[in-house]
N, C-alpha and C positions, 0 to 999 in steps of 0.2 A: 504496499500498502504505501502510494505516494505522500511524503512529509508534507507538511505545511510550508514547511522551508523550502523544499524540492518546489512546488507550488510557485510560492515567490520567485524563487530563480529561473522558472521558467516563463514566468511574466516577464522578468527584465532582460528576457534575452529576446521578447517578441521583439515586434516595431508597432502593438496597438498603445494608442492613447491612455498611459496607466493613471490614472484618479485613484485617489485612498483617501476618503473621507473620512473627518479623524471621529471614534467612538469615546464616549467617559465612560459607558458601564455597557452590560449586555445588552440591554435591549436597545438603544443606541445602536450596538452592534449587528444585531437581527437586521433593522432599516435599513442597514446600509446594504447589507446581503440581500436583504430582499430586491431592492432598489436594480438589481441587479450589476453592482458593481464588483468589482473580482478581490480588490486587498480595501486594505481598511487598516485606517494609520489612529494611534491616541492622542487626546489631548491631555498634559499634565493640567491645563487650567481649568478643563473641563472635569477630569477626574477631581481636582483641588474642589472644584464646585460642588460636583456631584457626593462628594463621602464626608467632606468636612463642613462644605457651607463656606468656603474662605476666595478670594482669588488664588491663583501661581505664586505662594508665597514660599515653599521647600516646606512645607509644615508636612507635605502629606509623607507616613514613615514610608522606609523599604518594602517592609513585611505588609505594609495594606496595599501599598501597590501590585503588588505579587500575587497577592489574595484575587482583587478585582483583576486582575488580566489573565486569570486561571478562567474566573467564571466566563470570561468574555471570549477566549480563545474557547469553549468547551460548548459558547452556545453558536456557534455558527460554523460553516466549512471553510471560509475563505481564512485565506491568512494575516493575520494582525503584525503591523511593524509599532512598534511601542515606544514609548516617551520614555528613556532611562536617566532623565534631570543629567546630572552628573555623574553617571553612575554609583551617586551615593557614597562616595566619599574619594579615597586615592586607587589606585592600580589594584591592589587586591581585593578593593572594595566592590568595584568592579570586576572583579574574576569570580566573586558572586553572585553576581546581579546577573551575569550573563547565563550562569547555572541555574537560577531559579529562572527566569525568563524562559528560558529553552523546557524547563519542566512545566513551566506554565502553558506550554502548549504556542510560544510566540513566535513566530517566521524571525525579526529580525526585532535587531533596535537602534536608535539614535544617543549618541552622548555626548551631549556639549564641554564646551571648554570656558565655564561661567565659574568666575570663584563660589565655592557653597558660601551660607545657602544659596542655592540657584532662584532666580525668576525671572516674571514674563519682562522681555526689553521692551511691551510697549507700555510697561508699568512704573519701571526703573532703569537707569541707565546699567548696562553690564558692567562686568568686570572679567577680565579675561588671567585663567592659569596661565603657566608658562608655556609655549610648545612642546620642551623637552614635557613637561608629566602630564600632557594630553598624547605625545606620543605615550607615553608609556602605557597610559590605559587602553588608548589602541592594540597597541601590539601583549596587552593582555587578555585584552576580550578576544583578539583573532586566536592567539594560544587556550583558549579558555573552551571555544566552542566544540562542541562535541560533535555536531554535525556541521559538515564544510560549507554545507548549501546556507547555514542561519548565516543573516545581512547584517555588518554593521556599518550604521551612518556615522557620521563622524561632522556633528554641528559646529558651527564656530559662530559668534556673536561679535566677532572684533569688525572695527571700520573695514570699507571696501578694498582699498591696498594690500593691509595687515590681513583681511581673511581669502584674499587673493592667495598669498603666501601660505598662511596656514591652512589651504584648503589642498595645495599642491602633497605638501608634507603630508597632510593626514594621509591622503592617498598612497604616498609612494611610503607610509608606514604602515599600512595593511586595510586601511579602510577602503569598503567596496565601494563605497558613496559618500559625498559628504553632503550637510546642508547649512545652503547661506541664509540670511535676513537681510534682501534689500531694504536699505532704507530709502530710497527714491526708484521713478522710473529708467532711469538711465542705468543705474548701478545694477537694476532685473536685467536689462539688455545689454551690457555688458557681460555679465560673471562666466554664459557659455564658452564664449571666445578666449577666456581665461584660463581656465579650468578643465586640469587636466583627467578629466573623468567624469561618472556619470553626478551627477546632481540634483537633489531635492529640495521642491520648491515649495514653498506653504504662498497660497492666496487666500489674503484676508480684504474682503470689502468694507469700502468707503474709509480708506485709508490714504488715496493719492496714489499709492505706488502699482499696484497690478487693477486697476480702473481701467473698464473694458478689456480689458483679458480673456480669455478663453484659457480652459485647458488646454486644448488643443494649439492656439498660439502660444503656450508656453514650452509644449511641446515639438513644437516647429524652433522655438528660439533655440532650443538643444538641453533643455531639461530633462528628466527622466523618470520619474516622478513627483506626481502635482495634488495638493492636499488641503482641503478646506478644512483649517482647525477649529476654527468657531460655528461653523453652518449649524451643526445639528445642537450643540450647546444656546445657539443665542438662540434658535428656531422652538427649540421644545421648554426653553425659559419663557419664554412668549407667551405661546400655546397657556402655558400654565396659569401665568400670570393675568391672561386674556380671561381664562375661565373662571379662577377665582373671583377676579372684578366683578363678572356676570354672577357669579350666584351671592357676592357679598350684596350687588344692587338689587336684585328680582326677588333674593330668598329662595329662588331653583334655581334648578341648570335646564330647565326643560324650555325649549326656545333659543337656544344659546346658537347664535347665528355664525359662529367661527367654527374652523375644520375639526372635525370629530371622528368615529369611530363606533359602530353601533358595538354591541356585546359579542355579536355572530360573526364581524371582520375583527374583533379584537383574536379571537381564541383560534382564527383560521390565519391570523399572525402570527401568533405567538405558539400555534403550533400542537394545539391540543387535542386533535387528529392522533398524532404520533400516540401521546403518553392515553389515549382510548384504546388503541390496539395492542401498547404493552399491557394494559391493563388483561384486555383479552388473553394475551399468551399467555402469563405468567400467573395471575393471580388466579387459582383455582379453589372452590370449596369453598 
């Protein structure tokens, strides 16, 4: 049976536009799969929000993340690439991170070069660890993976010129791919011609960086994997707030004008029929 890491490698070897919306729990991962996407990412921002109710501030512990990822991977048949923060410590911590993420059923991860504790660069300016320290984490991750198909992505939050230098060094150190954080449209357009390997790119609406750019456009520019880190999180949060405000105002959920599911539609989505079949097969007497 083909592993999810092998599935991911096969996708990376192909020429199709590879889009990976980012999940933050098992339900959002199932929605990504149900929509027909062949790959999901994860969002540390979203997982902080869904598990702790906080912004992406580094408070989500390694064991909490690993446990959540295991549930997400178990809920879907498509591969998941996970946000591994900064490896949850130094290169030795990164070894355990890779081992536990592999055991959780994750197909790949990305490690960032922020100083700990990590944070979202859209919230607070980041500081970077040394290139040498990050190279140690990349080599530790590559040497540790038990499945050679497990994908290691190195993310850099450095300014453009330094990010290009770091990205190429990280690829030479053994990263399968790099992730960059363009600060302007000009940087987004320039990165592919200056980085000597596959690039992972997140697209963010209404930031003035990739406005008007589709995933297909980004792939044509030279990017390999396109993620939408906030789409699931923001859409789900907006829907929750909308229906709660409606109930608060009208004292009922009847007549709610927003998009929702019927009970039967939800049962179909969540896979209730599968468990009925298991009941019939195994629950005797």
